N, C-alpha and C positions, 0 to 999 in steps of 0.2 A: 943344194941350197936348203937351208932350214926354214921352216914355217914359223918358228918362234925365235925371237932375237934374244930375250933375256934367259929363257930356259932352252938352250940349244939341245939339251939332252932329250927334250920332250918330242915324242913322235906322234902320239895320238891327238886328234882334234878334240875340242871341248865337247863334253856330253850335254844332253838336252834336259837333264833332270834336276839341275840345281839353278834356281832362279828366284827372284822376288820382285814384287811390284810395289812402288811407292806412290801414294796418292795423298795430296795435301800435306806432304812432308812426313808422312807416317807409312810404315810398311803395312800392307793389307794382309791380314791373317789368313792362313790356310789355303791360298791359291794353289791348286794342284795341276792346272792345265791352262796354257795360253796358246791360242792359235797363232799361226805364222804371221810375221810382219811381211806384207806383200804389197808391192805397188806395180801398176801396169801403165805404160805410156802408149797412148793410141798411135797407130801408124797411119800417116797421111800419105797416100799415093798420088802422084801427079806426073803429068807428062805434057811437054810442049808439043804442039801439032807437028812441028818439023823434026822432032826427035825420032830415033829408031824405035822399034816396037817395045822396048823395055821401059818400065816405069821407074821413076825415082821415088825414094822414100824419105820422109822427114818426120821428126817427132811432133806429136800433137799434145793433147791434154793428158795429164798424169792423174790417175785415180789411186787412192789408197784404200785397200780392202778393210772391211770391219774386222775387229779383233774380238775374240771371245775369251772371257775369263771364267774359269770354273773352280768351284771349291765345295767342300762338304758343308751341309747345312748346320749352322750353329746359332747362337744367340747374337752374333755380331751383325749389326744392322747396316753396315756401310754400303753394300750393294743395293739394298732396298731403298735406303734414304737417297742415294744418288739417282736411282730410277724414278723416285717420286718427284725429283726436281724437274724431270721432263714431263711427267703426267702424274698428278696426284688425284686419284678418284675421290670425289666428294669434297674437294677443297673449296669449292664455291666458285661462282662465276668470276672470271678475271684473275683467279689465283691458282689455276690448275697447273701452270708452268712457272718455274722460277727462272725467268729470263736472265737475271743477273749472274747466276752462278751454276747453271746446269752443265756448262762446258768446263772440263778440267784437263790439265796436263798430267801425264803419267811418266814415271821413270821405270824402265825395265832393266834390271840388273841380272846379268848372266854370270854364274860363278863356276870356278873349276871344282874338281873333286874335293879339294881341301876347304872349300867355302870362300875362297878369295874372289872378289869381284874382278872379272876379266873383260867384260864388255858391258857398256851401258848405252841404252837407247832412250831418247826423249820422244815421247809421243804427244802430239799437240792437239788441243781443242777437242778432246774426246767427249762424247755424250752417249747416254744409254738409249739405244734404239730397240732393244729387246731385253726383257728381264724374265727369268724363270725362277720363281720362288721355290718350287718343289718339283721333283721328277714324278713320273708315274709311280704310284705306290703299289706294292705287291706283298700281300701277307705271306706268300710262300717264298719270297726272295730273301737274299741276305746281302744285298749291295748297300753301299753308302749312299745316302740321299745327297744329291748334288744340286746346287743352285748355280745359275750362270747369268752373265750379262754379256750382251753384244754391244761393242763400242764402235760407233762411227768416229772417224778421226780425219783430220785435215793434213796429216803428214807426220813423218817421223824422221829422225836423224840420229846417227851414231855420235856419241860423245867421245871425240878423239882425245880428250884430255885424260881419259882413263887408260893408263898404260898397263902393259903386261907386267904382272907382279912377279917377284922372285918366289918361286915355289919352295915350300919348306922341305927340308930333308930330315929324316929321323934316323938317329943312330942308336945302336944297342947300348944300354947302360953297361958300364964296366963290370966285369964279373968279380 
């Protein structure tokens, strides 16, 4: 049985290094890392007094873990401006939080090696719970300066309307 319906020749699963994030209808520049999309459903154990010694299990509350986005430090202000909607130091009493628009929906697109979108996830009602403007700085280092935001969210779902694309084939030009 093949794992791919359109590209039956494909054997390898998709890689984790081609992706992009869309926020407010625009792609966010330079995102180099996204933590996993993970949800956990609480297990509720119960047993009637007359039951045998084993317990029954049923699902309880579902929690969605926070998502971290990382990128190299540039002049793009989108992370900082979003973080400032949750808490803006010095904004004045009553205007520290932008209650109207601090939550945003995101779209995560996963691409194949050719850059075609193969999976899309919608992530709902995200807000910035942690913002790191700069990493530790080291005069003897040679690493890229990374900023990151931690996003709380209220759930995500796969967009099943995004179908498996036909992968391109390349042929040698005639000699």
